[in-house]
N, C-alpha and C positions, 0 to 999 in steps of 0.2 A: 469125380468120374473114374471108373475103372480103366486101367491102361488098355485093355483089349478093345473097349468101346472107342477110346481115343484113336487107336491104330486103325480100326475099321472105318471110322468116320474120316480119318485123314486119307486113307486109301480111296474111299468113295469120292471125296472132294477132288483128289488128283485125277481120278478117272472121269469125273463130271467135267472138269476143266478141259480135258482133252476131247471129250464128246462135244463140248461147246466149240472148241477150235475146229473140229471137222465140219460142224454146221456153218461156221463163219467162213471157212476157206473158199468155198465156191463163189462167195460174193466178190472176191478179188478177181475171179476168172471172167466175169461178165463185163469188166471195164475194157471195152475194145477201142482201138484207135487212139491210143495215147499219143499226143502230138509232139512230145518232147518238152523241154523246158525253155527252149530258146525263143519261142514265139509267144509273147505275153497275151495276145488276144485269144489264140487258140487254147492255151492252157487254162485261161479263165473260163472259156466256154465249156471245156472238157470237165473242169471241176464243178461247175454249176450243173451240168448234165448228170453227173454221177454223185452229186452231193448227198442224196439220201442213202445211196449205197455206202459211201464213206462213213456217214454217221452211224449206220447200222453196224458196221465193223468196229467202230470205236465203242459203241455200246456193248457189243459182245466182249470186247477186251475188258471192260469194267467187270463183267461177270467172271471171265476167265481168270483175271488177276486177283479178284477177291477169293476165288476158290484156291488159287495157287498160294496165297498168303496163309490160308488155313492149313494147306498141305505143308508149308514150310514150318509152321508152329508144331504140327504133329510130328514131323520128321525129327525136328530138334528134340522133342520129348522122347522119341524112340531111342535116339542115340544116348541121351542122358540116362535113361532108365537102364539101358543095356550096360553101360560102363561110364561111371562119372569121370573117369580120367579123360574121356573124349568129349566132355561137355563143352570145353572151349572150342573144339572143332565143330560141334553142332551149332554153337552160337555164331561161328564164322560163316558156316553154310547159310544160316538164317539171314545173316547180314548181307551176304552176296546176293541172295535171292531178293531181298528187299530193295537193293540197289537196282537190280534188273527190273523189278516192278515199277520203281520210280522212273527209271529211264524210259520205259515203255509208255507210261502215262504222260510223260512230257512230250514224247513223239506223237502220241495220240492227240494231245491237245493242240499241237502245231498243225497236224493234219486236219483236225476239225476246224481250226481257225481258217484254213484255206477255203473251206466250204462257206463259212460265214462271210469271208471277203468276196467270194465269187457271187454270192447271192445279194450282196450290197451293190446295187446297180449304180454306176458301172463298176464291175470288178476290176481290181488292179492286178494285172498279170505279173508285174514285177515283184509285188509283195508276195503273191501266191508262190512264185518261183522260189523266192528266198526262204519261205517257210517250208516248202516241200523239200528243197535241197537240204535243209537243216535236219530232216528226218532220215535221210539216207543212211548215214552211219549209225544213227540210233537204232534203227531197225536192222541194220546190217552188221558191220564188223564189230562195233562196240558191244552190241547185244550178244553177238556170237562168242566173243571173248568171255563175257560174264557167264554165259550159259556153259561154256567149256569148263571154266574154273568151278562153277557150281556142281556140275555133274561128276567131275573128277574127284572133288573133295567128298561129295556125298557118297560116291561109290566106295571110296577108301574107308570112310567113317562107318558105313553100314557093315562092311566086311570085318574091319579091324575090331570093332566093338562087339562083333558076333550078333548084332541085331538082325542082320540079313544074311542069306547064304553067300559064301565066298564068290560064287559065279556072278552074283549081281554086280560086284565091283567091276568086272570086265565089261558088262553092259554099259556102265557109266563111263568107263574109259573109252570105249569104242564110240559112243555117242558124242563124248567130248572131242575126240579126234575129228569126227565128221564136221563139227562146228569150227575147229581150229583151221581146217583146210581152207575155209572160206574167209578167214580173217584177213589174209593178205589181199583180198579183192579190193581193198581200199586204195591200193597202189596202182591198180590196173586201169589205165585209160580214163575216159570221162564217163559220168553216169549215163546209163542207157538201160531202161527196164526191159527192153526187147531182146537183150543179149544175156548170156548166161553168167559170165564171170567179170564183174566190174562193181564199183561202189553201190550201184542201184540195180544190179542185174537180178534176174529171177532166180539165180542159183542161191546167193546169200540171202536175198530178201524174201523169197517165197519158200524155197526148199529147206535150206539149212537153218533158217530162223524158226521153223516150226516142227519139222518132222523128227530130228534127233531127240529134242526134248520130249516130244510126244511119245516116242518109243521108250525112252527111259522111264517116264512117269507111268505109262501103262504097265511096265514091268514091276516097278516098285509099288504102284497102286494095288495091283493084284496080290502081291506078296503081303501087303499090309491088311487088305480086306480079308485074306485067308488066315490071318493069325488067330489061333484059337487057344494057344497056351501062353503063359507069361514069358516074356523075353528072358533067356537064360543069361544071368549076369556072369561076368568073367570072374576068375578066381581072385583077382586083385580087388574087385569090388566086394566080394563076399568076405574077404579078410578084413 
Protein backbone atom coordinates (compact mmCIF):
# COMPACT_ATOMS: atom_id res chain seq x y z
CA UNK A 1 0.00 0.00 0.00
CA UNK A 2 1.28 3.49 -0.83
CA UNK A 3 2.46 5.54 2.12
CA UNK A 4 0.01 8.35 1.41
CA UNK A 5 -2.91 5.91 1.59
CA UNK A 6 -1.58 4.57 4.89
CA UNK A 7 -1.33 8.08 6.33
CA UNK A 8 -4.78 9.15 5.16
CA UNK A 9 -6.40 5.99 6.51
CA UNK A 10 -4.49 6.35 9.75
CA UNK A 11 -5.71 9.92 10.15
CA UNK A 12 -9.25 8.90 9.23
CA UNK A 13 -9.22 6.15 11.88
CA UNK A 14 -7.97 8.62 14.48
CA UNK A 15 -10.74 11.07 13.64
CA UNK A 16 -13.33 8.27 13.59
CA UNK A 17 -12.19 7.15 17.05
CA UNK A 18 -12.74 10.64 18.42
CA UNK A 19 -16.11 10.92 16.67
CA UNK A 20 -17.15 7.69 18.40
CA UNK A 21 -15.90 9.10 21.71
CA UNK A 22 -18.11 12.19 21.33
CA UNK A 23 -21.10 9.91 20.61
CA UNK A 24 -20.28 7.79 23.67
CA UNK A 25 -19.64 10.62 26.14
CA UNK A 26 -23.30 11.75 26.61
CA UNK A 27 -24.20 8.26 27.84
CA UNK A 28 -22.12 8.92 30.96
CA UNK A 29 -24.06 12.11 31.68
CA UNK A 30 -27.46 10.41 32.05
CA UNK A 31 -26.39 8.25 34.99
CA UNK A 32 -28.05 10.35 37.67
CA UNK A 33 -28.14 9.81 41.40
CA UNK A 34 -25.02 7.72 41.99
CA UNK A 35 -25.36 6.58 45.64
CA UNK A 36 -21.65 6.21 46.36
CA UNK A 37 -19.89 2.95 47.05
CA UNK A 38 -20.54 2.57 50.78
CA UNK A 39 -24.11 1.21 50.57
CA UNK A 40 -24.05 -2.27 48.96
CA UNK A 41 -27.80 -2.40 48.34
CA UNK A 42 -28.03 0.99 46.66
CA UNK A 43 -24.97 0.49 44.49
CA UNK A 44 -26.35 -2.85 43.30
CA UNK A 45 -29.69 -1.26 42.38
CA UNK A 46 -27.97 1.66 40.64
CA UNK A 47 -25.79 -0.68 38.56
CA UNK A 48 -28.76 -2.79 37.54
CA UNK A 49 -30.75 0.32 36.58
CA UNK A 50 -28.01 1.69 34.32
CA UNK A 51 -26.66 -1.68 33.21
CA UNK A 52 -27.61 -1.22 29.55
CA UNK A 53 -26.04 2.23 29.56
CA UNK A 54 -22.78 0.81 30.96
CA UNK A 55 -22.71 -2.00 28.40
CA UNK A 56 -23.26 0.47 25.54
CA UNK A 57 -20.27 2.51 26.72
CA UNK A 58 -18.13 -0.62 26.96
CA UNK A 59 -19.17 -1.60 23.43
CA UNK A 60 -18.26 1.87 22.16
CA UNK A 61 -14.84 1.46 23.78
CA UNK A 62 -14.29 -1.70 21.71
CA UNK A 63 -14.79 0.35 18.55
CA UNK A 64 -12.76 3.33 19.75
CA UNK A 65 -9.81 1.21 20.90
CA UNK A 66 -9.77 -0.80 17.67
CA UNK A 67 -9.58 2.41 15.65
CA UNK A 68 -6.92 3.70 18.05
CA UNK A 69 -4.76 0.61 17.46
CA UNK A 70 -4.94 1.20 13.70
CA UNK A 71 -3.93 4.80 14.35
CA UNK A 72 -0.97 3.61 16.45
CA UNK A 73 0.30 1.33 13.70
CA UNK A 74 -0.01 4.05 11.07
CA UNK A 75 1.72 6.65 13.28
CA UNK A 76 4.63 4.29 13.87
CA UNK A 77 4.89 3.77 10.10
CA UNK A 78 4.92 7.54 9.58
CA UNK A 79 7.85 8.02 11.98
CA UNK A 80 9.80 5.11 10.48
CA UNK A 81 9.37 6.35 6.94
CA UNK A 82 10.35 9.89 7.87
CA UNK A 83 13.58 8.95 9.64
CA UNK A 84 14.71 5.42 10.46
CA UNK A 85 16.85 6.77 13.29
CA UNK A 86 13.57 7.39 15.16
CA UNK A 87 12.10 3.97 14.46
CA UNK A 88 12.91 2.88 18.02
CA UNK A 89 10.94 5.85 19.33
CA UNK A 90 8.02 5.02 17.06
CA UNK A 91 8.08 1.48 18.44
CA UNK A 92 8.12 2.81 22.02
CA UNK A 93 5.13 5.05 21.26
CA UNK A 94 3.31 2.07 19.75
CA UNK A 95 4.07 0.02 22.88
CA UNK A 96 2.85 2.71 25.29
CA UNK A 97 -0.34 3.02 23.24
CA UNK A 98 -0.95 -0.73 23.41
CA UNK A 99 -0.45 -0.71 27.19
CA UNK A 100 -3.09 2.04 27.41
CA UNK A 101 -5.46 -0.01 25.23
CA UNK A 102 -4.93 -3.10 27.39
CA UNK A 103 -5.45 -1.16 30.61
CA UNK A 104 -8.70 0.33 29.31
CA UNK A 105 -10.00 -3.05 28.18
CA UNK A 106 -9.30 -4.51 31.63
CA UNK A 107 -11.16 -1.61 33.26
CA UNK A 108 -14.04 -2.03 30.80
CA UNK A 109 -14.20 -5.74 31.62
CA UNK A 110 -14.43 -5.01 35.34
CA UNK A 111 -17.12 -2.40 34.78
CA UNK A 112 -19.12 -4.76 32.59
CA UNK A 113 -18.73 -7.45 35.25
CA UNK A 114 -20.47 -5.17 37.78
CA UNK A 115 -23.52 -5.19 35.50
CA UNK A 116 -23.42 -8.97 35.19
CA UNK A 117 -23.32 -9.27 38.98
CA UNK A 118 -26.10 -6.70 39.50
CA UNK A 119 -28.37 -8.57 37.07
CA UNK A 120 -27.72 -11.87 38.83
CA UNK A 121 -30.47 -11.70 41.45
CA UNK A 122 -29.68 -10.94 44.18
CA UNK A 123 -26.76 -8.73 43.18
CA UNK A 124 -23.83 -8.61 45.59
CA UNK A 125 -23.08 -4.96 46.32
CA UNK A 126 -19.81 -5.80 48.07
CA UNK A 127 -18.42 -7.47 44.94
CA UNK A 128 -19.75 -4.68 42.74
CA UNK A 129 -18.02 -2.11 44.95
CA UNK A 130 -14.72 -4.00 44.78
CA UNK A 131 -14.80 -4.23 40.98
CA UNK A 132 -15.93 -0.63 40.57
CA UNK A 133 -13.22 0.72 42.85
CA UNK A 134 -10.66 -1.33 40.91
CA UNK A 135 -11.44 0.74 37.81
CA UNK A 136 -10.98 4.19 39.38
CA UNK A 137 -7.23 4.49 38.89
CA UNK A 138 -7.33 2.53 35.63
CA UNK A 139 -9.61 5.14 34.10
CA UNK A 140 -7.97 7.92 36.13
CA UNK A 141 -4.37 8.49 37.21
CA UNK A 142 -2.78 5.42 35.61
CA UNK A 143 -4.43 6.03 32.23
CA UNK A 144 -3.63 9.74 32.43
CA UNK A 145 0.05 9.04 33.07
CA UNK A 146 0.21 6.69 30.08
CA UNK A 147 -1.59 9.20 27.85
CA UNK A 148 0.80 11.96 28.93
CA UNK A 149 3.85 9.83 28.10
CA UNK A 150 2.29 8.80 24.80
CA UNK A 151 1.45 12.31 23.61
CA UNK A 152 4.74 13.84 24.76
CA UNK A 153 6.77 11.15 22.96
CA UNK A 154 4.56 11.29 19.87
CA UNK A 155 4.80 15.07 19.74
CA UNK A 156 8.58 14.95 19.96
CA UNK A 157 8.95 12.13 17.44
CA UNK A 158 6.67 13.78 14.89
CA UNK A 159 8.63 17.04 14.96
CA UNK A 160 12.14 15.59 15.37
CA UNK A 161 11.72 13.23 12.44
CA UNK A 162 10.16 16.06 10.39
CA UNK A 163 7.17 13.86 9.68
CA UNK A 164 4.89 16.56 11.10
CA UNK A 165 5.14 20.34 11.55
CA UNK A 166 7.23 21.52 14.48
CA UNK A 167 4.21 23.25 16.06
CA UNK A 168 2.41 19.90 16.39
CA UNK A 169 4.93 18.90 19.06
CA UNK A 170 3.69 21.72 21.28
CA UNK A 171 0.12 20.48 20.90
CA UNK A 172 1.33 17.11 22.18
CA UNK A 173 3.24 18.68 25.08
CA UNK A 174 0.30 20.86 26.12
CA UNK A 175 -2.17 17.96 26.02
CA UNK A 176 0.30 15.79 27.95
CA UNK A 177 0.59 18.51 30.61
CA UNK A 178 -3.20 18.66 30.92
CA UNK A 179 -3.18 14.93 31.72
CA UNK A 180 -0.25 15.17 34.15
CA UNK A 181 -2.02 17.84 36.20
CA UNK A 182 -4.66 15.26 37.16
CA UNK A 183 -2.31 12.34 37.92
CA UNK A 184 -1.81 13.45 41.58
CA UNK A 185 -5.58 13.23 42.13
CA UNK A 186 -4.89 9.67 43.27
CA UNK A 187 -3.58 11.14 46.53
CA UNK A 188 -6.53 13.46 47.23
CA UNK A 189 -9.10 12.22 49.72
CA UNK A 190 -11.56 9.41 49.06
CA UNK A 191 -13.18 8.50 45.71
CA UNK A 192 -16.21 10.66 44.96
CA UNK A 193 -17.48 10.95 41.40
CA UNK A 194 -19.61 13.98 42.33
CA UNK A 195 -16.56 16.15 43.07
CA UNK A 196 -13.87 17.44 40.72
CA UNK A 197 -10.40 16.42 41.96
CA UNK A 198 -10.05 13.04 43.65
CA UNK A 199 -9.26 9.44 42.55
CA UNK A 200 -12.75 9.04 41.01
CA UNK A 201 -13.64 12.69 40.47
CA UNK A 202 -15.19 13.95 37.27
CA UNK A 203 -12.05 15.98 36.57
CA UNK A 204 -9.67 13.06 35.99
CA UNK A 205 -12.31 10.47 35.09
CA UNK A 206 -14.44 12.47 32.64
CA UNK A 207 -12.55 15.56 31.46
CA UNK A 208 -8.82 14.75 31.52
CA UNK A 209 -9.22 11.11 30.52
CA UNK A 210 -10.86 11.99 27.21
CA UNK A 211 -10.53 15.57 25.97
CA UNK A 212 -6.73 16.18 25.89
CA UNK A 213 -6.21 12.98 23.88
CA UNK A 214 -9.16 13.93 21.67
CA UNK A 215 -7.64 17.35 20.95
CA UNK A 216 -4.27 15.85 20.07
CA UNK A 217 -5.73 13.12 17.85
CA UNK A 218 -7.95 15.58 15.99
CA UNK A 219 -4.87 17.71 15.27
CA UNK A 220 -2.70 14.80 14.14
CA UNK A 221 -5.58 13.10 12.33
CA UNK A 222 -6.25 16.18 10.21
CA UNK A 223 -2.55 16.59 9.42
CA UNK A 224 -2.29 12.97 8.29
CA UNK A 225 -5.49 13.02 6.24
CA UNK A 226 -4.26 16.13 4.45
CA UNK A 227 -0.90 14.61 3.49
CA UNK A 228 -0.62 14.65 -0.29
CA UNK A 229 3.15 14.46 -0.76
CA UNK A 230 5.66 11.85 0.41
CA UNK A 231 7.15 12.53 3.82
CA UNK A 232 10.48 14.35 3.39
CA UNK A 233 13.23 12.15 4.77
CA UNK A 234 15.97 13.76 6.77
CA UNK A 235 19.48 14.15 5.39
CA UNK A 236 20.76 11.35 7.63
CA UNK A 237 18.30 8.90 6.08
CA UNK A 238 19.04 10.03 2.54
CA UNK A 239 22.73 9.42 3.14
